[in-house]
PDB file of all heavy atoms in Angstrom:
ATOM      1  N   MET A   1      -5.746   5.890  15.527  1.00  0.00           N
ATOM      2  CA  MET A   1      -5.712   5.555  14.132  1.00  0.00           C
ATOM      3  C   MET A   1      -5.275   4.110  13.914  1.00  0.00           C
ATOM      4  O   MET A   1      -5.669   3.518  12.922  1.00  0.00           O
ATOM      5  CB  MET A   1      -4.785   6.498  13.395  1.00  0.00           C
ATOM      6  CG  MET A   1      -5.447   7.794  13.039  1.00  0.00           C
ATOM      7  SD  MET A   1      -4.500   8.779  11.923  1.00  0.00           S
ATOM      8  CE  MET A   1      -3.829   9.942  13.067  1.00  0.00           C
ATOM      9  N   GLN A   2      -4.501   3.572  14.815  1.00  0.00           N
ATOM     10  CA  GLN A   2      -4.066   2.191  14.658  1.00  0.00           C
ATOM     11  C   GLN A   2      -5.264   1.251  14.649  1.00  0.00           C
ATOM     12  O   GLN A   2      -5.322   0.321  13.841  1.00  0.00           O
ATOM     13  CB  GLN A   2      -3.097   1.802  15.763  1.00  0.00           C
ATOM     14  CG  GLN A   2      -2.545   0.402  15.593  1.00  0.00           C
ATOM     15  CD  GLN A   2      -1.517   0.068  16.651  1.00  0.00           C
ATOM     16  OE1 GLN A   2      -1.170   0.902  17.474  1.00  0.00           O
ATOM     17  NE2 GLN A   2      -1.034  -1.142  16.643  1.00  0.00           N
ATOM     18  N   GLN A   3      -6.225   1.515  15.520  1.00  0.00           N
ATOM     19  CA  GLN A   3      -7.417   0.669  15.555  1.00  0.00           C
ATOM     20  C   GLN A   3      -8.204   0.797  14.256  1.00  0.00           C
ATOM     21  O   GLN A   3      -8.690  -0.189  13.719  1.00  0.00           O
ATOM     22  CB  GLN A   3      -8.292   1.029  16.742  1.00  0.00           C
ATOM     23  CG  GLN A   3      -9.459   0.091  16.918  1.00  0.00           C
ATOM     24  CD  GLN A   3     -10.264   0.391  18.164  1.00  0.00           C
ATOM     25  OE1 GLN A   3     -10.068   1.405  18.813  1.00  0.00           O
ATOM     26  NE2 GLN A   3     -11.167  -0.488  18.495  1.00  0.00           N
ATOM     27  N   ALA A   4      -8.305   2.003  13.730  1.00  0.00           N
ATOM     28  CA  ALA A   4      -9.023   2.207  12.467  1.00  0.00           C
ATOM     29  C   ALA A   4      -8.362   1.440  11.335  1.00  0.00           C
ATOM     30  O   ALA A   4      -9.040   0.864  10.479  1.00  0.00           O
ATOM     31  CB  ALA A   4      -9.075   3.689  12.129  1.00  0.00           C
ATOM     32  N   SER A   5      -7.042   1.404  11.328  1.00  0.00           N
ATOM     33  CA  SER A   5      -6.350   0.676  10.268  1.00  0.00           C
ATOM     34  C   SER A   5      -6.564  -0.830  10.378  1.00  0.00           C
ATOM     35  O   SER A   5      -6.530  -1.532   9.382  1.00  0.00           O
ATOM     36  CB  SER A   5      -4.858   1.003  10.280  1.00  0.00           C
ATOM     37  OG  SER A   5      -4.228   0.475  11.421  1.00  0.00           O
ATOM     38  N   CYS A   6      -6.810  -1.313  11.591  1.00  0.00           N
ATOM     39  CA  CYS A   6      -7.017  -2.758  11.798  1.00  0.00           C
ATOM     40  C   CYS A   6      -8.435  -3.205  11.460  1.00  0.00           C
ATOM     41  O   CYS A   6      -8.632  -4.327  10.996  1.00  0.00           O
ATOM     42  CB  CYS A   6      -6.712  -3.127  13.242  1.00  0.00           C
ATOM     43  SG  CYS A   6      -4.981  -3.001  13.676  1.00  0.00           S
ATOM     44  N   VAL A   7      -9.418  -2.372  11.709  1.00  0.00           N
ATOM     45  CA  VAL A   7     -10.810  -2.797  11.547  1.00  0.00           C
ATOM     46  C   VAL A   7     -11.462  -2.293  10.261  1.00  0.00           C
ATOM     47  O   VAL A   7     -12.573  -2.692   9.938  1.00  0.00           O
ATOM     48  CB  VAL A   7     -11.679  -2.373  12.758  1.00  0.00           C
ATOM     49  CG1 VAL A   7     -11.155  -2.994  14.032  1.00  0.00           C
ATOM     50  CG2 VAL A   7     -11.772  -0.873  12.878  1.00  0.00           C
ATOM     51  N   SER A   8     -10.792  -1.452   9.509  1.00  0.00           N
ATOM     52  CA  SER A   8     -11.383  -0.869   8.303  1.00  0.00           C
ATOM     53  C   SER A   8     -10.896  -1.576   7.051  1.00  0.00           C
ATOM     54  O   SER A   8      -9.728  -1.957   6.953  1.00  0.00           O
ATOM     55  CB  SER A   8     -10.998   0.608   8.184  1.00  0.00           C
ATOM     56  OG  SER A   8     -11.449   1.324   9.293  1.00  0.00           O
ATOM     57  N   ASP A   9     -11.783  -1.705   6.096  1.00  0.00           N
ATOM     58  CA  ASP A   9     -11.387  -2.188   4.776  1.00  0.00           C
ATOM     59  C   ASP A   9     -10.936  -1.010   3.909  1.00  0.00           C
ATOM     60  O   ASP A   9      -9.945  -1.102   3.194  1.00  0.00           O
ATOM     61  CB  ASP A   9     -12.536  -2.912   4.085  1.00  0.00           C
ATOM     62  CG  ASP A   9     -12.897  -4.207   4.788  1.00  0.00           C
ATOM     63  OD1 ASP A   9     -11.983  -4.886   5.299  1.00  0.00           O
ATOM     64  OD2 ASP A   9     -14.092  -4.537   4.829  1.00  0.00           O
ATOM     65  N   TYR A  10     -11.700   0.070   3.988  1.00  0.00           N
ATOM     66  CA  TYR A  10     -11.383   1.295   3.250  1.00  0.00           C
ATOM     67  C   TYR A  10     -11.440   2.476   4.212  1.00  0.00           C
ATOM     68  O   TYR A  10     -12.167   2.441   5.195  1.00  0.00           O
ATOM     69  CB  TYR A  10     -12.384   1.527   2.110  1.00  0.00           C
ATOM     70  CG  TYR A  10     -12.161   0.604   0.942  1.00  0.00           C
ATOM     71  CD1 TYR A  10     -12.708  -0.659   0.918  1.00  0.00           C
ATOM     72  CD2 TYR A  10     -11.387   1.013  -0.143  1.00  0.00           C
ATOM     73  CE1 TYR A  10     -12.490  -1.516  -0.135  1.00  0.00           C
ATOM     74  CE2 TYR A  10     -11.164   0.164  -1.208  1.00  0.00           C
ATOM     75  CZ  TYR A  10     -11.723  -1.096  -1.201  1.00  0.00           C
ATOM     76  OH  TYR A  10     -11.495  -1.933  -2.256  1.00  0.00           O
ATOM     77  N   THR A  11     -10.691   3.515   3.895  1.00  0.00           N
ATOM     78  CA  THR A  11     -10.658   4.703   4.745  1.00  0.00           C
ATOM     79  C   THR A  11     -10.795   5.948   3.881  1.00  0.00           C
ATOM     80  O   THR A  11     -10.227   6.026   2.790  1.00  0.00           O
ATOM     81  CB  THR A  11      -9.333   4.760   5.531  1.00  0.00           C
ATOM     82  OG1 THR A  11      -9.179   3.545   6.262  1.00  0.00           O
ATOM     83  CG2 THR A  11      -9.307   5.923   6.494  1.00  0.00           C
ATOM     84  N   MET A  12     -11.551   6.921   4.395  1.00  0.00           N
ATOM     85  CA  MET A  12     -11.710   8.222   3.737  1.00  0.00           C
ATOM     86  C   MET A  12     -11.134   9.291   4.641  1.00  0.00           C
ATOM     87  O   MET A  12     -11.236   9.187   5.863  1.00  0.00           O
ATOM     88  CB  MET A  12     -13.177   8.555   3.519  1.00  0.00           C
ATOM     89  CG  MET A  12     -13.870   7.754   2.524  1.00  0.00           C
ATOM     90  SD  MET A  12     -15.550   8.398   2.353  1.00  0.00           S
ATOM     91  CE  MET A  12     -16.331   6.989   1.645  1.00  0.00           C
ATOM     92  N   PHE A  13     -10.587  10.317   4.035  1.00  0.00           N
ATOM     93  CA  PHE A  13     -10.096  11.456   4.789  1.00  0.00           C
ATOM     94  C   PHE A  13     -10.659  12.721   4.167  1.00  0.00           C
ATOM     95  O   PHE A  13     -10.455  12.997   2.987  1.00  0.00           O
ATOM     96  CB  PHE A  13      -8.565  11.499   4.781  1.00  0.00           C
ATOM     97  CG  PHE A  13      -7.991  12.711   5.462  1.00  0.00           C
ATOM     98  CD1 PHE A  13      -8.228  12.950   6.796  1.00  0.00           C
ATOM     99  CD2 PHE A  13      -7.217  13.618   4.760  1.00  0.00           C
ATOM    100  CE1 PHE A  13      -7.708  14.061   7.432  1.00  0.00           C
ATOM    101  CE2 PHE A  13      -6.686  14.732   5.390  1.00  0.00           C
ATOM    102  CZ  PHE A  13      -6.928  14.952   6.718  1.00  0.00           C
ATOM    103  N   TYR A  14     -11.406  13.456   4.968  1.00  0.00           N
ATOM    104  CA  TYR A  14     -11.976  14.726   4.540  1.00  0.00           C
ATOM    105  C   TYR A  14     -11.227  15.856   5.227  1.00  0.00           C
ATOM    106  O   TYR A  14     -10.872  15.750   6.397  1.00  0.00           O
ATOM    107  CB  TYR A  14     -13.446  14.826   4.958  1.00  0.00           C
ATOM    108  CG  TYR A  14     -14.395  14.026   4.106  1.00  0.00           C
ATOM    109  CD1 TYR A  14     -14.670  12.697   4.396  1.00  0.00           C
ATOM    110  CD2 TYR A  14     -15.031  14.613   3.027  1.00  0.00           C
ATOM    111  CE1 TYR A  14     -15.547  11.963   3.625  1.00  0.00           C
ATOM    112  CE2 TYR A  14     -15.919  13.887   2.250  1.00  0.00           C
ATOM    113  CZ  TYR A  14     -16.171  12.567   2.551  1.00  0.00           C
ATOM    114  OH  TYR A  14     -17.043  11.855   1.784  1.00  0.00           O
ATOM    115  N   TYR A  15     -11.025  16.943   4.507  1.00  0.00           N
ATOM    116  CA  TYR A  15     -10.410  18.133   5.084  1.00  0.00           C
ATOM    117  C   TYR A  15     -11.151  19.354   4.568  1.00  0.00           C
ATOM    118  O   TYR A  15     -11.292  19.529   3.352  1.00  0.00           O
ATOM    119  CB  TYR A  15      -8.928  18.209   4.716  1.00  0.00           C
ATOM    120  CG  TYR A  15      -8.231  19.429   5.256  1.00  0.00           C
ATOM    121  CD1 TYR A  15      -8.086  19.608   6.623  1.00  0.00           C
ATOM    122  CD2 TYR A  15      -7.733  20.392   4.409  1.00  0.00           C
ATOM    123  CE1 TYR A  15      -7.455  20.725   7.125  1.00  0.00           C
ATOM    124  CE2 TYR A  15      -7.096  21.515   4.902  1.00  0.00           C
ATOM    125  CZ  TYR A  15      -6.961  21.673   6.267  1.00  0.00           C
ATOM    126  OH  TYR A  15      -6.336  22.793   6.768  1.00  0.00           O
ATOM    127  N   GLU A  16     -11.661  20.136   5.495  1.00  0.00           N
ATOM    128  CA  GLU A  16     -12.431  21.353   5.173  1.00  0.00           C
ATOM    129  C   GLU A  16     -13.566  21.066   4.199  1.00  0.00           C
ATOM    130  O   GLU A  16     -13.812  21.821   3.265  1.00  0.00           O
ATOM    131  CB  GLU A  16     -11.509  22.443   4.645  1.00  0.00           C
ATOM    132  CG  GLU A  16     -10.529  22.933   5.693  1.00  0.00           C
ATOM    133  CD  GLU A  16      -9.686  24.107   5.245  1.00  0.00           C
ATOM    134  OE1 GLU A  16      -9.675  24.440   4.035  1.00  0.00           O
ATOM    135  OE2 GLU A  16      -9.028  24.694   6.114  1.00  0.00           O
ATOM    136  N   GLY A  17     -14.248  19.947   4.416  1.00  0.00           N
ATOM    137  CA  GLY A  17     -15.408  19.601   3.612  1.00  0.00           C
ATOM    138  C   GLY A  17     -15.108  18.935   2.283  1.00  0.00           C
ATOM    139  O   GLY A  17     -16.030  18.617   1.542  1.00  0.00           O
ATOM    140  N   ASP A  18     -13.847  18.742   1.962  1.00  0.00           N
ATOM    141  CA  ASP A  18     -13.465  18.109   0.699  1.00  0.00           C
ATOM    142  C   ASP A  18     -12.891  16.723   0.953  1.00  0.00           C
ATOM    143  O   ASP A  18     -12.110  16.528   1.895  1.00  0.00           O
ATOM    144  CB  ASP A  18     -12.413  18.938  -0.037  1.00  0.00           C
ATOM    145  CG  ASP A  18     -12.937  20.281  -0.486  1.00  0.00           C
ATOM    146  OD1 ASP A  18     -14.106  20.352  -0.931  1.00  0.00           O
ATOM    147  OD2 ASP A  18     -12.185  21.268  -0.404  1.00  0.00           O
ATOM    148  N   LEU A  19     -13.244  15.789   0.100  1.00  0.00           N
ATOM    149  CA  LEU A  19     -12.670  14.459   0.177  1.00  0.00           C
ATOM    150  C   LEU A  19     -11.248  14.529  -0.363  1.00  0.00           C
ATOM    151  O   LEU A  19     -11.027  14.845  -1.528  1.00  0.00           O
ATOM    152  CB  LEU A  19     -13.488  13.457  -0.634  1.00  0.00           C
ATOM    153  CG  LEU A  19     -12.953  12.029  -0.689  1.00  0.00           C
ATOM    154  CD1 LEU A  19     -12.878  11.404   0.705  1.00  0.00           C
ATOM    155  CD2 LEU A  19     -13.803  11.182  -1.619  1.00  0.00           C
ATOM    156  N   VAL A  20     -10.289  14.267   0.503  1.00  0.00           N
ATOM    157  CA  VAL A  20      -8.879  14.329   0.104  1.00  0.00           C
ATOM    158  C   VAL A  20      -8.425  12.981  -0.428  1.00  0.00           C
ATOM    159  O   VAL A  20      -7.732  12.907  -1.440  1.00  0.00           O
ATOM    160  CB  VAL A  20      -7.991  14.765   1.294  1.00  0.00           C
ATOM    161  CG1 VAL A  20      -6.527  14.732   0.918  1.00  0.00           C
ATOM    162  CG2 VAL A  20      -8.395  16.149   1.785  1.00  0.00           C
ATOM    163  N   GLU A  21      -8.830  11.923   0.264  1.00  0.00           N
ATOM    164  CA  GLU A  21      -8.359  10.602  -0.149  1.00  0.00           C
ATOM    165  C   GLU A  21      -9.334   9.512   0.280  1.00  0.00           C
ATOM    166  O   GLU A  21      -9.926   9.592   1.343  1.00  0.00           O
ATOM    167  CB  GLU A  21      -6.985  10.332   0.471  1.00  0.00           C
ATOM    168  CG  GLU A  21      -6.321   9.096  -0.035  1.00  0.00           C
ATOM    169  CD  GLU A  21      -4.835   9.054   0.221  1.00  0.00           C
ATOM    170  OE1 GLU A  21      -4.259  10.037   0.713  1.00  0.00           O
ATOM    171  OE2 GLU A  21      -4.245   8.006  -0.065  1.00  0.00           O
ATOM    172  N   TYR A  22      -9.464   8.515  -0.566  1.00  0.00           N
ATOM    173  CA  TYR A  22     -10.254   7.321  -0.304  1.00  0.00           C
ATOM    174  C   TYR A  22      -9.449   6.151  -0.842  1.00  0.00           C
ATOM    175  O   TYR A  22      -9.114   6.112  -2.033  1.00  0.00           O
ATOM    176  CB  TYR A  22     -11.605   7.411  -1.018  1.00  0.00           C
ATOM    177  CG  TYR A  22     -12.426   6.147  -0.936  1.00  0.00           C
ATOM    178  CD1 TYR A  22     -13.034   5.774   0.253  1.00  0.00           C
ATOM    179  CD2 TYR A  22     -12.597   5.336  -2.044  1.00  0.00           C
ATOM    180  CE1 TYR A  22     -13.801   4.621   0.337  1.00  0.00           C
ATOM    181  CE2 TYR A  22     -13.359   4.180  -1.979  1.00  0.00           C
ATOM    182  CZ  TYR A  22     -13.949   3.830  -0.785  1.00  0.00           C
ATOM    183  OH  TYR A  22     -14.702   2.688  -0.696  1.00  0.00           O
ATOM    184  N   ALA A  23      -9.093   5.219   0.041  1.00  0.00           N
ATOM    185  CA  ALA A  23      -8.215   4.119  -0.374  1.00  0.00           C
ATOM    186  C   ALA A  23      -8.404   2.930   0.554  1.00  0.00           C
ATOM    187  O   ALA A  23      -8.930   3.070   1.659  1.00  0.00           O
ATOM    188  CB  ALA A  23      -6.770   4.585  -0.334  1.00  0.00           C
ATOM    189  N   PRO A  24      -7.923   1.761   0.126  1.00  0.00           N
ATOM    190  CA  PRO A  24      -7.898   0.630   1.051  1.00  0.00           C
ATOM    191  C   PRO A  24      -7.109   1.027   2.303  1.00  0.00           C
ATOM    192  O   PRO A  24      -6.104   1.748   2.220  1.00  0.00           O
ATOM    193  CB  PRO A  24      -7.171  -0.462   0.265  1.00  0.00           C
ATOM    194  CG  PRO A  24      -7.399  -0.099  -1.172  1.00  0.00           C
ATOM    195  CD  PRO A  24      -7.418   1.397  -1.199  1.00  0.00           C
ATOM    196  N   ALA A  25      -7.570   0.587   3.462  1.00  0.00           N
ATOM    197  CA  ALA A  25      -6.984   1.036   4.730  1.00  0.00           C
ATOM    198  C   ALA A  25      -5.483   0.795   4.803  1.00  0.00           C
ATOM    199  O   ALA A  25      -4.731   1.675   5.236  1.00  0.00           O
ATOM    200  CB  ALA A  25      -7.694   0.374   5.898  1.00  0.00           C
ATOM    201  N   LYS A  26      -5.045  -0.369   4.396  1.00  0.00           N
ATOM    202  CA  LYS A  26      -3.610  -0.663   4.467  1.00  0.00           C
ATOM    203  C   LYS A  26      -2.803   0.346   3.650  1.00  0.00           C
ATOM    204  O   LYS A  26      -1.802   0.891   4.113  1.00  0.00           O
ATOM    205  CB  LYS A  26      -3.330  -2.082   3.989  1.00  0.00           C
ATOM    206  CG  LYS A  26      -1.893  -2.490   4.123  1.00  0.00           C
ATOM    207  CD  LYS A  26      -1.680  -3.941   3.758  1.00  0.00           C
ATOM    208  CE  LYS A  26      -0.223  -4.306   3.915  1.00  0.00           C
ATOM    209  NZ  LYS A  26       0.030  -5.705   3.587  1.00  0.00           N
ATOM    210  N   GLN A  27      -3.248   0.618   2.441  1.00  0.00           N
ATOM    211  CA  GLN A  27      -2.560   1.594   1.582  1.00  0.00           C
ATOM    212  C   GLN A  27      -2.661   2.999   2.178  1.00  0.00           C
ATOM    213  O   GLN A  27      -1.690   3.746   2.182  1.00  0.00           O
ATOM    214  CB  GLN A  27      -3.165   1.581   0.187  1.00  0.00           C
ATOM    215  CG  GLN A  27      -2.590   2.643  -0.734  1.00  0.00           C
ATOM    216  CD  GLN A  27      -3.330   2.711  -2.047  1.00  0.00           C
ATOM    217  OE1 GLN A  27      -3.952   1.750  -2.473  1.00  0.00           O
ATOM    218  NE2 GLN A  27      -3.270   3.850  -2.684  1.00  0.00           N
ATOM    219  N   PHE A  28      -3.835   3.334   2.665  1.00  0.00           N
ATOM    220  CA  PHE A  28      -4.074   4.665   3.221  1.00  0.00           C
ATOM    221  C   PHE A  28      -3.100   4.981   4.354  1.00  0.00           C
ATOM    222  O   PHE A  28      -2.535   6.068   4.400  1.00  0.00           O
ATOM    223  CB  PHE A  28      -5.520   4.740   3.736  1.00  0.00           C
ATOM    224  CG  PHE A  28      -5.915   6.075   4.290  1.00  0.00           C
ATOM    225  CD1 PHE A  28      -6.472   7.038   3.480  1.00  0.00           C
ATOM    226  CD2 PHE A  28      -5.737   6.363   5.635  1.00  0.00           C
ATOM    227  CE1 PHE A  28      -6.851   8.269   3.998  1.00  0.00           C
ATOM    228  CE2 PHE A  28      -6.111   7.581   6.161  1.00  0.00           C
ATOM    229  CZ  PHE A  28      -6.669   8.539   5.337  1.00  0.00           C
ATOM    230  N   PHE A  29      -2.897   4.029   5.255  1.00  0.00           N
ATOM    231  CA  PHE A  29      -2.054   4.282   6.419  1.00  0.00           C
ATOM    232  C   PHE A  29      -0.567   4.044   6.174  1.00  0.00           C
ATOM    233  O   PHE A  29       0.262   4.595   6.886  1.00  0.00           O
ATOM    234  CB  PHE A  29      -2.531   3.453   7.614  1.00  0.00           C
ATOM    235  CG  PHE A  29      -3.830   3.961   8.183  1.00  0.00           C
ATOM    236  CD1 PHE A  29      -5.020   3.321   7.921  1.00  0.00           C
ATOM    237  CD2 PHE A  29      -3.859   5.093   8.979  1.00  0.00           C
ATOM    238  CE1 PHE A  29      -6.218   3.798   8.435  1.00  0.00           C
ATOM    239  CE2 PHE A  29      -5.051   5.580   9.499  1.00  0.00           C
ATOM    240  CZ  PHE A  29      -6.233   4.935   9.227  1.00  0.00           C
ATOM    241  N   THR A  30      -0.206   3.231   5.189  1.00  0.00           N
ATOM    242  CA  THR A  30       1.211   2.948   4.958  1.00  0.00           C
ATOM    243  C   THR A  30       1.805   3.722   3.802  1.00  0.00           C
ATOM    244  O   THR A  30       3.011   3.997   3.799  1.00  0.00           O
ATOM    245  CB  THR A  30       1.456   1.445   4.702  1.00  0.00           C
ATOM    246  OG1 THR A  30       0.711   1.044   3.549  1.00  0.00           O
ATOM    247  CG2 THR A  30       1.059   0.612   5.907  1.00  0.00           C
ATOM    248  N   ASN A  31       0.975   4.086   2.824  1.00  0.00           N
ATOM    249  CA  ASN A  31       1.480   4.795   1.656  1.00  0.00           C
ATOM    250  C   ASN A  31       0.416   5.744   1.122  1.00  0.00           C
ATOM    251  O   ASN A  31      -0.122   5.535   0.036  1.00  0.00           O
ATOM    252  CB  ASN A  31       1.897   3.782   0.576  1.00  0.00           C
ATOM    253  CG  ASN A  31       2.612   4.426  -0.573  1.00  0.00           C
ATOM    254  OD1 ASN A  31       3.225   5.466  -0.415  1.00  0.00           O
ATOM    255  ND2 ASN A  31       2.524   3.806  -1.734  1.00  0.00           N
ATOM    256  N   PRO A  32       0.097   6.799   1.886  1.00  0.00           N
ATOM    257  CA  PRO A  32      -0.960   7.713   1.445  1.00  0.00           C
ATOM    258  C   PRO A  32      -0.599   8.386   0.125  1.00  0.00           C
ATOM    259  O   PRO A  32       0.574   8.651  -0.151  1.00  0.00           O
ATOM    260  CB  PRO A  32      -1.067   8.722   2.584  1.00  0.00           C
ATOM    261  CG  PRO A  32       0.191   8.602   3.354  1.00  0.00           C
ATOM    262  CD  PRO A  32       0.711   7.230   3.136  1.00  0.00           C
ATOM    263  N   GLY A  33      -1.621   8.645  -0.658  1.00  0.00           N
ATOM    264  CA  GLY A  33      -1.404   9.232  -1.978  1.00  0.00           C
ATOM    265  C   GLY A  33      -1.416  10.745  -2.000  1.00  0.00           C
ATOM    266  O   GLY A  33      -1.188  11.346  -3.046  1.00  0.00           O
ATOM    267  N   ASP A  34      -1.677  11.376  -0.881  1.00  0.00           N
ATOM    268  CA  ASP A  34      -1.744  12.835  -0.816  1.00  0.00           C
ATOM    269  C   ASP A  34      -0.927  13.340   0.364  1.00  0.00           C
ATOM    270  O   ASP A  34      -0.950  12.748   1.439  1.00  0.00           O
ATOM    271  CB  ASP A  34      -3.213  13.266  -0.666  1.00  0.00           C
ATOM    272  CG  ASP A  34      -3.391  14.748  -0.870  1.00  0.00           C
ATOM    273  OD1 ASP A  34      -3.075  15.511   0.069  1.00  0.00           O
ATOM    274  OD2 ASP A  34      -3.850  15.140  -1.952  1.00  0.00           O
ATOM    275  N   GLN A  35      -0.217  14.430   0.178  1.00  0.00           N
ATOM    276  CA  GLN A  35       0.635  14.976   1.235  1.00  0.00           C
ATOM    277  C   GLN A  35      -0.169  15.413   2.454  1.00  0.00           C
ATOM    278  O   GLN A  35       0.272  15.256   3.586  1.00  0.00           O
ATOM    279  CB  GLN A  35       1.459  16.157   0.707  1.00  0.00           C
ATOM    280  CG  GLN A  35       2.477  16.684   1.692  1.00  0.00           C
ATOM    281  CD  GLN A  35       3.542  15.648   2.045  1.00  0.00           C
ATOM    282  OE1 GLN A  35       4.089  15.007   1.167  1.00  0.00           O
ATOM    283  NE2 GLN A  35       3.811  15.484   3.327  1.00  0.00           N
ATOM    284  N   VAL A  36      -1.365  15.947   2.242  1.00  0.00           N
ATOM    285  CA  VAL A  36      -2.209  16.365   3.365  1.00  0.00           C
ATOM    286  C   VAL A  36      -2.572  15.155   4.227  1.00  0.00           C
ATOM    287  O   VAL A  36      -2.538  15.219   5.458  1.00  0.00           O
ATOM    288  CB  VAL A  36      -3.478  17.093   2.870  1.00  0.00           C
ATOM    289  CG1 VAL A  36      -4.403  17.418   4.019  1.00  0.00           C
ATOM    290  CG2 VAL A  36      -3.109  18.348   2.105  1.00  0.00           C
ATOM    291  N   THR A  37      -2.889  14.038   3.596  1.00  0.00           N
ATOM    292  CA  THR A  37      -3.194  12.809   4.330  1.00  0.00           C
ATOM    293  C   THR A  37      -1.979  12.355   5.121  1.00  0.00           C
ATOM    294  O   THR A  37      -2.089  12.012   6.303  1.00  0.00           O
ATOM    295  CB  THR A  37      -3.635  11.691   3.367  1.00  0.00           C
ATOM    296  OG1 THR A  37      -4.717  12.150   2.573  1.00  0.00           O
ATOM    297  CG2 THR A  37      -4.044  10.448   4.124  1.00  0.00           C
ATOM    298  N   GLU A  38      -0.832  12.340   4.505  1.00  0.00           N
ATOM    299  CA  GLU A  38       0.389  11.915   5.194  1.00  0.00           C
ATOM    300  C   GLU A  38       0.693  12.818   6.389  1.00  0.00           C
ATOM    301  O   GLU A  38       1.056  12.339   7.468  1.00  0.00           O
ATOM    302  CB  GLU A  38       1.572  11.916   4.240  1.00  0.00           C
ATOM    303  CG  GLU A  38       2.831  11.382   4.879  1.00  0.00           C
ATOM    304  CD  GLU A  38       3.970  11.201   3.909  1.00  0.00           C
ATOM    305  OE1 GLU A  38       3.736  11.147   2.695  1.00  0.00           O
ATOM    306  OE2 GLU A  38       5.118  11.116   4.384  1.00  0.00           O
ATOM    307  N   ASP A  39       0.531  14.113   6.215  1.00  0.00           N
ATOM    308  CA  ASP A  39       0.762  15.044   7.325  1.00  0.00           C
ATOM    309  C   ASP A  39      -0.183  14.761   8.487  1.00  0.00           C
ATOM    310  O   ASP A  39       0.219  14.808   9.644  1.00  0.00           O
ATOM    311  CB  ASP A  39       0.595  16.487   6.856  1.00  0.00           C
ATOM    312  CG  ASP A  39       1.707  16.943   5.932  1.00  0.00           C
ATOM    313  OD1 ASP A  39       2.748  16.242   5.838  1.00  0.00           O
ATOM    314  OD2 ASP A  39       1.545  18.003   5.305  1.00  0.00           O
ATOM    315  N   TYR A  40      -1.432  14.445   8.195  1.00  0.00           N
ATOM    316  CA  TYR A  40      -2.402  14.138   9.239  1.00  0.00           C
ATOM    317  C   TYR A  40      -2.029  12.850   9.971  1.00  0.00           C
ATOM    318  O   TYR A  40      -2.013  12.798  11.202  1.00  0.00           O
ATOM    319  CB  TYR A  40      -3.809  14.029   8.647  1.00  0.00           C
ATOM    320  CG  TYR A  40      -4.850  13.673   9.672  1.00  0.00           C
ATOM    321  CD1 TYR A  40      -5.280  14.608  10.601  1.00  0.00           C
ATOM    322  CD2 TYR A  40      -5.379  12.393   9.733  1.00  0.00           C
ATOM    323  CE1 TYR A  40      -6.226  14.276  11.564  1.00  0.00           C
ATOM    324  CE2 TYR A  40      -6.318  12.052  10.674  1.00  0.00           C
ATOM    325  CZ  TYR A  40      -6.737  13.006  11.594  1.00  0.00           C
ATOM    326  OH  TYR A  40      -7.666  12.663  12.529  1.00  0.00           O
ATOM    327  N   ILE A  41      -1.710  11.827   9.227  1.00  0.00           N
ATOM    328  CA  ILE A  41      -1.397  10.526   9.814  1.00  0.00           C
ATOM    329  C   ILE A  41      -0.133  10.601  10.693  1.00  0.00           C
ATOM    330  O   ILE A  41      -0.071   9.975  11.742  1.00  0.00           O
ATOM    331  CB  ILE A  41      -1.217   9.460   8.715  1.00  0.00           C
ATOM    332  CG1 ILE A  41      -2.562   9.177   8.061  1.00  0.00           C
ATOM    333  CG2 ILE A  41      -0.613   8.175   9.264  1.00  0.00           C
ATOM    334  CD1 ILE A  41      -2.468   8.337   6.806  1.00  0.00           C
ATOM    335  N   THR A  42       0.841  11.365  10.264  1.00  0.00           N
ATOM    336  CA  THR A  42       2.116  11.436  10.998  1.00  0.00           C
ATOM    337  C   THR A  42       2.120  12.516  12.074  1.00  0.00           C
ATOM    338  O   THR A  42       3.115  12.690  12.755  1.00  0.00           O
ATOM    339  CB  THR A  42       3.286  11.670  10.034  1.00  0.00           C
ATOM    340  OG1 THR A  42       3.062  12.897   9.315  1.00  0.00           O
ATOM    341  CG2 THR A  42       3.442  10.515   9.056  1.00  0.00           C
ATOM    342  N   GLY A  43       1.027  13.248  12.207  1.00  0.00           N
ATOM    343  CA  GLY A  43       0.939  14.254  13.264  1.00  0.00           C
ATOM    344  C   GLY A  43       1.547  15.595  12.893  1.00  0.00           C
ATOM    345  O   GLY A  43       1.691  16.464  13.757  1.00  0.00           O
ATOM    346  N   ARG A  44       1.877  15.793  11.650  1.00  0.00           N
ATOM    347  CA  ARG A  44       2.440  17.074  11.208  1.00  0.00           C
ATOM    348  C   ARG A  44       1.351  18.004  10.685  1.00  0.00           C
ATOM    349  O   ARG A  44       1.619  18.972   9.991  1.00  0.00           O
ATOM    350  CB  ARG A  44       3.468  16.846  10.096  1.00  0.00           C
ATOM    351  CG  ARG A  44       4.687  16.100  10.570  1.00  0.00           C
ATOM    352  CD  ARG A  44       5.626  15.879   9.444  1.00  0.00           C
ATOM    353  NE  ARG A  44       4.992  14.932   8.532  1.00  0.00           N
ATOM    354  CZ  ARG A  44       5.617  14.274   7.575  1.00  0.00           C
ATOM    355  NH1 ARG A  44       6.893  14.472   7.370  1.00  0.00           N
ATOM    356  NH2 ARG A  44       4.982  13.423   6.804  1.00  0.00           N
ATOM    357  N   PHE A  45       0.135  17.692  11.019  1.00  0.00           N
ATOM    358  CA  PHE A  45      -1.016  18.436  10.521  1.00  0.00           C
ATOM    359  C   PHE A  45      -1.125  19.768  11.233  1.00  0.00           C
ATOM    360  O   PHE A  45      -1.094  19.842  12.445  1.00  0.00           O
ATOM    361  CB  PHE A  45      -2.273  17.597  10.764  1.00  0.00           C
ATOM    362  CG  PHE A  45      -3.445  17.982   9.916  1.00  0.00           C
ATOM    363  CD1 PHE A  45      -3.451  17.744   8.575  1.00  0.00           C
ATOM    364  CD2 PHE A  45      -4.540  18.576  10.487  1.00  0.00           C
ATOM    365  CE1 PHE A  45      -4.534  18.076   7.791  1.00  0.00           C
ATOM    366  CE2 PHE A  45      -5.628  18.922   9.728  1.00  0.00           C
ATOM    367  CZ  PHE A  45      -5.625  18.668   8.377  1.00  0.00           C
ATOM    368  N   SER A  46      -1.247  20.833  10.462  1.00  0.00           N
ATOM    369  CA  SER A  46      -1.385  22.163  11.089  1.00  0.00           C
ATOM    370  C   SER A  46      -2.661  22.838  10.689  1.00  0.00           C
ATOM    371  O   SER A  46      -3.333  22.458   9.806  1.00  0.00           O
ATOM    372  CB  SER A  46      -0.211  23.034  10.701  1.00  0.00           C
ATOM    373  OG  SER A  46      -0.044  23.094   9.315  1.00  0.00           O
TER     374      SER A  46
END
């Protein structure tokens, strides 16, 4: 994910076929707007 944050302008996160979040990459990885996104990024995803 670190590489994705460096080379992407925007990032999308889909979960179970639904778009959970779409944001500028820096914001997406440092301050996600959805708890599901944060759980995925930090490895707490179940």
